[in-house]
Legacy VTK file of the C-alpha trace (Angstrom):
# vtk DataFile Version 3.0
C-alpha trace
ASCII
DATASET POLYDATA
POINTS 160 float
0.000 0.000 0.000
1.379 3.395 -0.923
0.548 6.783 0.520
-2.733 8.507 -0.328
-3.345 10.990 -3.088
-4.342 14.233 -1.364
-6.327 17.008 -2.904
-7.145 19.710 -0.385
-7.916 18.502 3.153
-5.661 18.761 6.169
-2.365 17.017 6.676
-0.700 16.521 10.040
0.423 19.791 11.581
1.252 21.138 15.037
-2.450 21.254 15.943
-2.732 17.505 15.197
-0.419 16.540 18.083
-1.683 15.135 21.387
0.971 14.748 24.109
0.400 12.486 27.110
2.534 11.461 30.066
2.382 8.866 32.856
-1.253 7.759 33.337
-2.424 9.140 29.986
-2.737 12.704 31.306
-2.764 15.129 28.385
-0.521 18.196 28.466
-1.266 21.247 26.318
1.501 23.807 26.925
4.515 22.240 25.232
5.576 23.952 22.004
8.422 21.692 20.881
9.215 17.985 20.994
11.944 16.002 19.281
12.853 12.325 19.461
14.833 9.842 17.373
16.020 6.263 17.320
18.502 4.405 15.134
19.876 0.987 14.425
23.596 1.099 13.769
24.504 -1.700 11.382
28.039 -2.462 10.245
29.064 -4.079 6.963
31.439 -7.049 7.051
34.100 -7.705 4.439
36.197 -10.698 3.491
38.897 -11.665 1.040
37.765 -11.438 -2.554
38.627 -9.586 -5.696
35.345 -7.632 -5.669
36.049 -6.024 -2.265
32.277 -5.625 -1.795
30.599 -6.260 1.562
29.653 -9.883 2.353
26.930 -8.925 4.779
26.041 -6.713 7.704
25.546 -7.050 11.437
22.114 -7.243 13.047
22.864 -3.843 14.488
22.680 -2.038 17.783
19.511 -0.129 18.612
19.744 3.205 20.420
17.617 6.258 21.111
18.538 9.939 21.192
17.435 12.116 24.110
13.824 13.276 23.911
13.743 17.078 24.059
10.671 19.033 25.140
10.182 22.783 25.439
7.308 24.647 26.977
6.202 27.317 29.416
7.517 27.071 32.952
4.034 26.161 34.219
3.738 23.078 31.962
7.252 21.896 32.833
6.533 22.390 36.546
3.218 20.498 36.263
5.052 17.496 34.775
7.823 17.805 37.368
5.225 17.834 40.186
3.375 14.840 38.703
6.549 12.750 38.533
7.785 13.821 41.967
4.464 12.717 43.464
5.146 9.213 42.105
8.610 8.991 43.684
9.378 7.272 46.987
9.918 10.555 48.850
7.577 12.793 46.821
10.492 15.009 45.711
12.837 13.096 43.371
11.318 13.419 39.904
14.504 12.186 38.163
14.103 8.553 39.270
10.539 7.952 38.083
10.245 5.851 34.924
7.272 6.657 32.680
5.922 6.482 29.123
5.495 9.495 26.851
2.829 9.180 24.161
2.761 11.415 21.100
-0.318 11.044 18.918
-0.914 12.586 15.516
-4.655 12.792 14.826
-6.227 14.534 11.853
-9.505 14.001 10.022
-8.935 12.009 6.846
-5.553 10.701 8.044
-4.755 7.425 9.784
-3.809 8.133 13.414
-0.160 7.706 14.359
0.713 6.802 17.946
4.330 7.001 19.087
5.083 5.362 22.433
8.347 6.549 23.945
8.899 3.995 26.687
10.832 3.805 29.929
11.605 7.534 30.051
13.481 9.200 32.879
14.104 12.934 33.261
17.812 13.694 32.784
18.268 17.428 32.143
16.754 20.861 32.771
17.603 23.981 30.811
16.304 27.501 31.321
17.329 30.796 29.781
15.406 33.944 30.688
15.734 37.321 29.028
13.728 40.514 28.919
11.007 40.644 26.276
7.333 40.021 25.526
7.605 36.231 25.255
6.516 33.973 28.113
9.320 32.287 30.057
10.110 28.755 28.910
12.213 25.782 29.896
13.637 22.876 27.951
14.006 19.388 29.364
15.623 16.161 28.215
14.351 12.651 28.779
16.313 9.442 28.329
14.227 6.612 26.914
14.823 2.954 26.096
12.408 2.172 23.248
10.355 4.054 20.655
7.386 2.319 19.015
5.531 3.851 16.092
2.013 2.391 15.844
3.378 -0.642 17.699
6.194 -1.161 15.208
9.867 -1.181 16.140
13.070 -0.300 14.302
14.882 -3.136 16.102
14.214 -6.842 15.461
11.385 -7.708 17.848
10.700 -11.175 16.377
11.534 -13.248 19.459
11.468 -10.871 22.362
10.991 -7.216 23.150
12.619 -5.037 25.793
LINES 1 161
160 0 1 2 3 4 5 6 7 8 9 10 11 12 13 14 15 16 17 18 19 20 21 22 23 24 25 26 27 28 29 30 31 32 33 34 35 36 37 38 39 40 41 42 43 44 45 46 47 48 49 50 51 52 53 54 55 56 57 58 59 60 61 62 63 64 65 66 67 68 69 70 71 72 73 74 75 76 77 78 79 80 81 82 83 84 85 86 87 88 89 90 91 92 93 94 95 96 97 98 99 100 101 102 103 104 105 106 107 108 109 110 111 112 113 114 115 116 117 118 119 120 121 122 123 124 125 126 127 128 129 130 131 132 133 134 135 136 137 138 139 140 141 142 143 144 145 146 147 148 149 150 151 152 153 154 155 156 157 158 159
């Protein structure tokens, strides 16, 4: 199946994104999110006149840090939610959770990205005078990214 022919109608855009954390609670204030995963595969060579690769490794799966930016109030709301789940009610950096990014638009098939086993690893804030609201940027470390349940890594026999 190929992609659809589109004449008019809406395609996915910023307004199509739904962002949820922890128990499916939706957050509205974030204005930037980025995430990525990769499977590093290496070619293997042998002795032959052609000097072309004989094959490749199964690869090593890894994820890049998830970066989120938003107003201080949205960041603090997430920080408070995670801290409340910690053993002492204060340590939001030890709580493991799932981040769900959904892309929903009329006429398009929904896309659900599950960013699993996240932990908060970095805070960044830079304030300066001006009309814009104050914002923060945070980084999450995750273990697995699934796009509509599908994985970049080989999940034939077992999944992390």
